[in-house]
DOVEXTOR-538989 format. One record per residue (C-alpha): residue in three letters; x, y negated, z negated. Coordinates in Angstrom, 3 decimals, always signed. Example, Ala and Ser with C-alpha at 12.3 -4.5 7.8 and 13.67 -1.06 7.14 Angstrom:
 resn       px       py       pz
  ALA  +12.300   +4.500   -7.800
  SER  +13.670   +1.060   -7.140
END
This chain:
 resn       px       py       pz
  MET   +3.126   -5.974   +3.890
  ILE   +0.759   -7.639   +6.350
  ARG   -2.819   -8.840   +5.958
  PHE   -5.299  -10.072   +8.561
  SER   -8.569  -11.918   +8.347
  VAL  -11.537  -11.619  +10.694
  SER  -13.600  -14.685  +11.508
  ASN  -16.144  -16.258  +13.810
  GLY  -14.653  -19.732  +13.737
  GLU  -12.269  -21.907  +11.801
  GLN  -13.032  -20.475   +8.369
  ALA  -11.380  -17.156   +7.463
  GLY  -13.650  -14.227   +6.736
  GLU  -12.893  -10.866   +5.192
  THR   -9.336   -9.654   +4.626
  ILE   -7.938   -6.539   +6.326
  GLY   -5.001   -4.884   +4.571
  PRO   -2.451   -5.101   +3.198
  ALA   -0.527   -2.455   +5.131
  PRO   +3.167   -2.039   +5.926
  PHE   +2.372   -2.544   +9.631
  PHE   -0.503   -2.361  +12.117
  ARG   -0.838   -1.158  +15.698
  LEU   -3.030   -2.521  +18.452
  ALA   -3.584   +0.632  +20.508
  GLY   -5.590   -0.486  +23.500
  GLY   -8.642   -2.094  +21.929
  SER   -8.224   -0.545  +18.486
  LEU   -6.568   -2.120  +15.438
  LEU   -4.973   +0.769  +13.539
  SER   -3.477   +0.850  +10.067
  GLY   +0.173   +1.726  +10.555
  ALA   +0.351   +3.677   +7.333
  ASP   -2.205   +6.322   +8.293
  GLY   -3.275   +5.493  +11.883
  ARG   -6.868   +4.908  +10.759
  GLU   -8.946   +2.640  +13.029
  ILE   -9.731   -0.592  +11.187
  ALA  -11.456   -2.597  +13.936
  HIS  -12.381   -2.108  +17.590
  HIS  -12.449   -4.604  +20.467
  LEU  -15.724   -4.661  +22.413
  GLY  -15.656   -7.062  +25.369
  PHE  -14.096  -10.122  +23.689
  ILE  -15.584   -9.340  +20.250
  TRP  -14.096   -7.333  +17.360
  GLU  -16.221   -4.860  +15.410
  TYR  -15.135   -4.479  +11.788
  GLN  -17.187   -2.576   +9.200
  GLY  -20.281   -2.705  +11.408
  ARG  -20.129   -6.488  +11.898
  LEU  -18.941   -8.517  +14.876
  PHE  -16.159  -11.116  +14.754
  ARG  -14.586  -13.367  +17.367
  ARG  -10.970  -13.272  +16.194
  ILE   -8.394  -11.606  +14.002
  ASP   -5.698  -13.790  +12.381
  SER   -2.559  -12.821  +10.493
  GLN   -2.275  -14.109   +6.954
  ASP   +1.454  -13.351   +6.879
  PRO   +4.419  -13.952   +9.203
  LEU   +5.064  -11.040  +11.531
  ALA   +7.109   -9.738  +14.445
  VAL   +5.769   -7.895  +17.494
  HIS   +7.046   -5.217  +19.808
  PHE   +5.401   -2.932  +22.350
  GLU   +5.600   +0.861  +22.524
  GLY   +4.944   +3.423  +25.222
  HIS   +3.559   +6.926  +24.804
  TYR   +6.959   +8.607  +25.185
  GLY   +9.139   +6.594  +22.822
  ALA   +9.945   +3.585  +25.028
  ALA   +9.909   +0.248  +23.197
  SER  +10.249   -3.392  +24.136
  GLU  +12.465   -5.967  +22.499
  THR  +11.074   -7.574  +19.346
  LEU   +9.246  -10.881  +19.705
  GLY   +9.090  -13.379  +16.868
  PRO   +8.994  -13.801  +13.994
  PHE   +5.735  -15.706  +14.243
  THR   +4.322  -17.807  +11.431
  HIS   +0.816  -17.412  +12.845
  PHE   -0.422  -14.552  +15.020
  TRP   -3.986  -14.071  +16.246
  VAL   -6.048  -12.109  +18.754
  VAL   -9.048  -13.727  +20.438
  ASP  -10.866  -13.198  +23.769
  GLY   -8.693  -10.222  +24.678
  ALA   -5.386  -12.075  +24.247
  ALA   -2.709  -12.002  +21.522
  TYR   -0.934  -15.226  +20.503
  GLY   +2.123  -15.979  +18.385
  ASP   +2.590  -19.577  +17.211
  GLY   +0.403  -20.810  +20.085
  GLU   +2.136  -18.846  +22.858
  ARG   +0.153  -16.160  +24.675
  LEU   +2.095  -12.931  +24.171
  ALA   -0.154  -10.354  +25.837
  THR   -3.578   -9.727  +27.305
  LEU   -5.699   -6.625  +26.850
  ASP   -6.909   -4.621  +29.835
  GLU   -9.759   -2.717  +28.194
  GLY  -10.416   -0.602  +31.280
  GLN   -6.851   +0.740  +31.264
  ALA   -6.463   +0.536  +27.446
  HIS   -3.146   -1.282  +27.596
  TRP   -1.554   -4.635  +26.763
  CYS   +0.166   -6.672  +29.466
  ALA   +3.194   -8.498  +28.016
  MET   +3.135  -12.033  +29.420
  MET   +6.929  -12.536  +29.608
  THR   +7.714   -9.326  +31.518
  ARG   +4.318   -8.348  +32.979
  GLU   +4.974   -4.814  +31.733
  ARG   +1.985   -2.786  +30.586
  TRP   +2.127   -1.076  +27.198
  PRO   -0.473   +1.084  +25.411
  ILE   +0.587   -0.070  +21.926
  MET   +1.521   -3.376  +20.301
  VAL   +3.172   -2.994  +16.880
  LEU   +2.666   -5.773  +14.311
  ARG   +5.158   -5.626  +11.441
  PRO   +6.868   -7.860   +8.892
  PRO   +9.855   -9.764  +10.297
  ASP  +13.347   -8.455   +9.532
END
């Protein structure tokens, strides 16, 4: 199970989850269990339960992979002890993994420069 916290600075805020996995589909954070939108990215800010937050941080180790609309998937990245999303970029243990193109609703993987509509966040194997 994975949990996230939303915050506006160094101190953690409210907890999101737990869920077996999450998806970042464009600018939406979705619960993997039911696909329900949990938070939405709005120009470098996350909206969660009607409030605005600067970043989302994992509370648990996780692994990441990207998915396309027609079943294509990237290799798995991680596991990462700390994962966070801030200013339209996703980081794992301090390394920038991907950036969000809100206009195109996709994530650009930094290592390959491939564009993916979905980033899957799941517990490590």
